[in-house]
N, CA, C and O atoms as a GROMACS GRO file, in nm:
protein
  252
    1MET      N    1  -1.205   0.005   0.231
    1MET     CA    2  -1.122   0.033   0.346
    1MET      C    3  -1.193   0.138   0.429
    1MET      O    4  -1.243   0.237   0.374
    2ILE      N    5  -1.198   0.119   0.556
    2ILE     CA    6  -1.268   0.209   0.646
    2ILE      C    7  -1.168   0.263   0.749
    2ILE      O    8  -1.091   0.186   0.807
    3HIS      N    9  -1.169   0.392   0.770
    3HIS     CA   10  -1.081   0.454   0.868
    3HIS      C   11  -1.163   0.544   0.960
    3HIS      O   12  -1.242   0.626   0.914
    4ARG      N   13  -1.143   0.526   1.089
    4ARG     CA   14  -1.210   0.611   1.186
    4ARG      C   15  -1.102   0.678   1.270
    4ARG      O   16  -1.009   0.612   1.317
    5GLY      N   17  -1.115   0.809   1.288
    5GLY     CA   18  -1.018   0.881   1.370
    5GLY      C   19  -1.085   0.948   1.488
    5GLY      O   20  -1.192   1.008   1.474
    6LEU      N   21  -1.022   0.938   1.603
    6LEU     CA   22  -1.067   1.006   1.723
    6LEU      C   23  -0.957   1.106   1.757
    6LEU      O   24  -0.848   1.067   1.800
    7TYR      N   25  -0.985   1.234   1.738
    7TYR     CA   26  -0.880   1.334   1.749
    7TYR      C   27  -0.891   1.422   1.873
    7TYR      O   28  -0.818   1.521   1.883
    8GLY      N   29  -0.977   1.390   1.967
    8GLY     CA   30  -0.992   1.470   2.087
    8GLY      C   31  -1.078   1.594   2.063
    8GLY      O   32  -1.111   1.626   1.949
    9ARG      N   33  -1.114   1.662   2.170
    9ARG     CA   34  -1.196   1.782   2.161
    9ARG      C   35  -1.322   1.758   2.078
    9ARG      O   36  -1.366   1.846   2.004
   10ASP      N   37  -1.380   1.639   2.091
   10ASP     CA   38  -1.502   1.602   2.019
   10ASP      C   39  -1.486   1.608   1.867
   10ASP      O   40  -1.584   1.625   1.795
   11ARG      N   41  -1.364   1.593   1.818
   11ARG     CA   42  -1.341   1.589   1.674
   11ARG      C   43  -1.328   1.443   1.632
   11ARG      O   44  -1.244   1.369   1.683
   12LEU      N   45  -1.412   1.402   1.539
   12LEU     CA   46  -1.414   1.265   1.489
   12LEU      C   47  -1.399   1.266   1.337
   12LEU      O   48  -1.429   1.367   1.272
   13ALA      N   49  -1.354   1.157   1.282
   13ALA     CA   50  -1.347   1.142   1.138
   13ALA      C   51  -1.387   1.000   1.100
   13ALA      O   52  -1.357   0.905   1.172
   14LEU      N   53  -1.454   0.986   0.989
   14LEU     CA   54  -1.487   0.856   0.934
   14LEU      C   55  -1.463   0.862   0.784
   14LEU      O   56  -1.531   0.936   0.713
   15ASP      N   57  -1.367   0.786   0.737
   15ASP     CA   58  -1.336   0.779   0.595
   15ASP      C   59  -1.370   0.640   0.546
   15ASP      O   60  -1.326   0.540   0.603
   16ILE      N   61  -1.446   0.633   0.442
   16ILE     CA   62  -1.478   0.504   0.380
   16ILE      C   63  -1.428   0.511   0.236
   16ILE      O   64  -1.479   0.589   0.155
   17LEU      N   65  -1.330   0.430   0.204
   17LEU     CA   66  -1.274   0.426   0.071
   17LEU      C   67  -1.328   0.302   0.000
   17LEU      O   68  -1.304   0.190   0.045
   18CYS      N   69  -1.398   0.322  -0.107
   18CYS     CA   70  -1.457   0.210  -0.180
   18CYS      C   71  -1.368   0.176  -0.300
   18CYS      O   72  -1.334   0.263  -0.380
   19CYS      N   73  -1.333   0.050  -0.310
   19CYS     CA   74  -1.250   0.003  -0.420
   19CYS      C   75  -1.275  -0.147  -0.440
   19CYS      O   76  -1.350  -0.208  -0.363
   20ASP      N   77  -1.214  -0.202  -0.539
   20ASP     CA   78  -1.224  -0.346  -0.558
   20ASP      C   79  -1.162  -0.415  -0.436
   20ASP      O   80  -1.067  -0.363  -0.378
   21PRO      N   81  -1.216  -0.530  -0.397
   21PRO     CA   82  -1.161  -0.601  -0.281
   21PRO      C   83  -1.012  -0.631  -0.299
   21PRO      O   84  -0.972  -0.689  -0.400
   22GLU      N   85  -0.933  -0.593  -0.203
   22GLU     CA   86  -0.789  -0.614  -0.209
   22GLU      C   87  -0.742  -0.675  -0.077
   22GLU      O   88  -0.726  -0.604   0.022
   23PRO      N   89  -0.721  -0.806  -0.076
   23PRO     CA   90  -0.684  -0.876   0.048
   23PRO      C   91  -0.559  -0.819   0.117
   23PRO      O   92  -0.548  -0.827   0.239
   24THR      N   93  -0.466  -0.764   0.042
   24THR     CA   94  -0.345  -0.712   0.105
   24THR      C   95  -0.372  -0.586   0.187
   24THR      O   96  -0.293  -0.552   0.275
   25LEU      N   97  -0.481  -0.516   0.159
   25LEU     CA   98  -0.513  -0.395   0.235
   25LEU      C   99  -0.588  -0.424   0.364
   25LEU      O  100  -0.580  -0.347   0.459
   26VAL      N  101  -0.659  -0.535   0.368
   26VAL     CA  102  -0.746  -0.563   0.482
   26VAL      C  103  -0.667  -0.590   0.610
   26VAL      O  104  -0.723  -0.584   0.719
   27LYS      N  105  -0.538  -0.619   0.598
   27LYS     CA  106  -0.458  -0.641   0.718
   27LYS      C  107  -0.447  -0.516   0.804
   27LYS      O  108  -0.412  -0.525   0.922
   28TYR      N  109  -0.478  -0.400   0.747
   28TYR     CA  110  -0.472  -0.275   0.822
   28TYR      C  111  -0.602  -0.242   0.895
   28TYR      O  112  -0.607  -0.147   0.973
   29VAL      N  113  -0.707  -0.319   0.870
   29VAL     CA  114  -0.837  -0.294   0.932
   29VAL      C  115  -0.840  -0.360   1.070
   29VAL      O  116  -0.825  -0.482   1.081
   30LYS      N  117  -0.859  -0.282   1.172
   30LYS     CA  118  -0.866  -0.333   1.309
   30LYS      C  119  -1.011  -0.364   1.345
   30LYS      O  120  -1.102  -0.291   1.306
   31ASP      N  121  -1.031  -0.474   1.418
   31ASP     CA  122  -1.166  -0.515   1.454
   31ASP      C  123  -1.244  -0.407   1.528
   31ASP      O  124  -1.364  -0.390   1.506
   32ASP      N  125  -1.177  -0.334   1.616
   32ASP     CA  126  -1.249  -0.233   1.694
   32ASP      C  127  -1.282  -0.108   1.614
   32ASP      O  128  -1.347  -0.017   1.666
   33TRP      N  129  -1.239  -0.101   1.490
   33TRP     CA  130  -1.276   0.009   1.401
   33TRP      C  131  -1.410  -0.017   1.332
   33TRP      O  132  -1.473   0.075   1.279
   34LEU      N  133  -1.453  -0.142   1.334
   34LEU     CA  134  -1.575  -0.181   1.264
   34LEU      C  135  -1.693  -0.186   1.360
   34LEU      O  136  -1.676  -0.214   1.479
   35PRO      N  137  -1.813  -0.160   1.310
   35PRO     CA  138  -1.930  -0.167   1.398
   35PRO      C  139  -1.960  -0.311   1.437
   35PRO      O  140  -1.925  -0.405   1.366
   36SER      N  141  -2.026  -0.326   1.549
   36SER     CA  142  -2.067  -0.459   1.595
   36SER      C  143  -2.178  -0.512   1.504
   36SER      O  144  -2.238  -0.437   1.426
   37GLN      N  145  -2.206  -0.641   1.514
   37GLN     CA  146  -2.314  -0.700   1.437
   37GLN      C  147  -2.448  -0.636   1.474
   37GLN      O  148  -2.536  -0.622   1.389
   38THR      N  149  -2.464  -0.598   1.599
   38THR     CA  150  -2.587  -0.531   1.644
   38THR      C  151  -2.606  -0.400   1.570
   38THR      O  152  -2.716  -0.370   1.523
   39VAL      N  153  -2.500  -0.322   1.558
   39VAL     CA  154  -2.507  -0.195   1.486
   39VAL      C  155  -2.527  -0.218   1.337
   39VAL      O  156  -2.607  -0.149   1.273
   40ILE      N  157  -2.456  -0.314   1.281
   40ILE     CA  158  -2.468  -0.344   1.137
   40ILE      C  159  -2.613  -0.376   1.101
   40ILE      O  160  -2.662  -0.335   0.996
   41LYS      N  161  -2.682  -0.449   1.189
   41LYS     CA  162  -2.822  -0.485   1.162
   41LYS      C  163  -2.914  -0.364   1.157
   41LYS      O  164  -3.021  -0.371   1.098
   42THR      N  165  -2.873  -0.253   1.216
   42THR     CA  166  -2.958  -0.133   1.216
   42THR      C  167  -2.931  -0.041   1.097
   42THR      O  168  -3.006   0.054   1.075
   43LEU      N  169  -2.826  -0.067   1.022
   43LEU     CA  170  -2.789   0.020   0.910
   43LEU      C  171  -2.876  -0.008   0.787
   43LEU      O  172  -2.909  -0.123   0.758
   44VAL      N  173  -2.911   0.097   0.718
   44VAL     CA  174  -2.990   0.083   0.596
   44VAL      C  175  -2.909   0.012   0.488
   44VAL      O  176  -2.960  -0.076   0.419
   45CYS      N  177  -2.784   0.051   0.474
   45CYS     CA  178  -2.696  -0.012   0.375
   45CYS      C  179  -2.563  -0.044   0.443
   45CYS      O  180  -2.476   0.042   0.456
   46ALA      N  181  -2.548  -0.166   0.486
   46ALA     CA  182  -2.429  -0.208   0.561
   46ALA      C  183  -2.327  -0.280   0.474
   46ALA      O  184  -2.232  -0.337   0.526
   47SER      N  185  -2.345  -0.278   0.344
   47SER     CA  186  -2.261  -0.360   0.256
   47SER      C  187  -2.113  -0.327   0.265
   47SER      O  188  -2.030  -0.417   0.254
   48ALA      N  189  -2.077  -0.202   0.285
   48ALA     CA  190  -1.934  -0.168   0.297
   48ALA      C  191  -1.872  -0.239   0.417
   48ALA      O  192  -1.761  -0.292   0.408
   49PHE      N  193  -1.943  -0.241   0.528
   49PHE     CA  194  -1.893  -0.307   0.648
   49PHE      C  195  -1.897  -0.459   0.633
   49PHE      O  196  -1.803  -0.528   0.670
   50GLU      N  197  -2.006  -0.511   0.577
   50GLU     CA  198  -2.019  -0.656   0.558
   50GLU      C  199  -1.912  -0.708   0.463
   50GLU      O  200  -1.853  -0.814   0.488
   51ASN      N  201  -1.887  -0.636   0.355
   51ASN     CA  202  -1.784  -0.678   0.259
   51ASN      C  203  -1.646  -0.675   0.322
   51ASN      O  204  -1.564  -0.763   0.298
   52THR      N  205  -1.620  -0.573   0.403
   52THR     CA  206  -1.491  -0.562   0.471
   52THR      C  207  -1.471  -0.679   0.567
   52THR      O  208  -1.364  -0.739   0.571
   53LEU      N  209  -1.575  -0.710   0.644
   53LEU     CA  210  -1.567  -0.823   0.738
   53LEU      C  211  -1.546  -0.955   0.665
   53LEU      O  212  -1.466  -1.038   0.708
   54ALA      N  213  -1.617  -0.975   0.555
   54ALA     CA  214  -1.603  -1.099   0.478
   54ALA      C  215  -1.462  -1.111   0.421
   54ALA      O  216  -1.402  -1.219   0.426
   55LEU      N  217  -1.408  -1.002   0.368
   55LEU     CA  218  -1.273  -1.005   0.313
   55LEU      C  219  -1.170  -1.029   0.424
   55LEU      O  220  -1.074  -1.104   0.405
   56LYS      N  221  -1.190  -0.966   0.536
   56LYS     CA  222  -1.100  -0.985   0.651
   56LYS      C  223  -1.103  -1.130   0.699
   56LYS      O  224  -0.998  -1.188   0.723
   57ASN      N  225  -1.222  -1.188   0.712
   57ASN     CA  226  -1.234  -1.328   0.753
   57ASN      C  227  -1.172  -1.422   0.652
   57ASN      O  228  -1.107  -1.520   0.690
   58SER      N  229  -1.191  -1.393   0.525
   58SER     CA  230  -1.133  -1.476   0.418
   58SER      C  231  -0.981  -1.472   0.423
   58SER      O  232  -0.915  -1.574   0.407
   59ALA      N  233  -0.925  -1.354   0.445
   59ALA     CA  234  -0.780  -1.339   0.449
   59ALA      C  235  -0.720  -1.409   0.572
   59ALA      O  236  -0.610  -1.464   0.564
   60GLN      N  237  -0.792  -1.408   0.683
   60GLN     CA  238  -0.744  -1.471   0.806
   60GLN      C  239  -0.749  -1.623   0.796
   60GLN      O  240  -0.671  -1.691   0.863
   61ASN      N  241  -0.840  -1.677   0.715
   61ASN     CA  242  -0.856  -1.822   0.704
   61ASN      C  243  -0.766  -1.886   0.600
   61ASN      O  244  -0.767  -2.008   0.585
   62LYS      N  245  -0.687  -1.806   0.528
   62LYS     CA  246  -0.596  -1.861   0.429
   62LYS      C  247  -0.467  -1.903   0.496
   62LYS      O  248  -0.418  -1.835   0.587
   63PRO      N  249  -0.410  -2.014   0.452
   63PRO     CA  250  -0.285  -2.064   0.514
   63PRO      C  251  -0.166  -1.974   0.486
   63PRO      O  252  -0.055  -2.003   0.531
   0.00000   0.00000   0.00000
């Protein structure tokens, strides 16, 4: 689970919570909170973001 906070006055927060994949939690992840594919390609280790996107896509494709 990834959380980004914009608190004003140049105060930012980025929380990355690593846990077993839990489809019920991914509904809280907003697309604009995640980096673009362009940014992901520049990251040394993008697995947290890639796994989140894959889980989100999987949850959205279920009936």
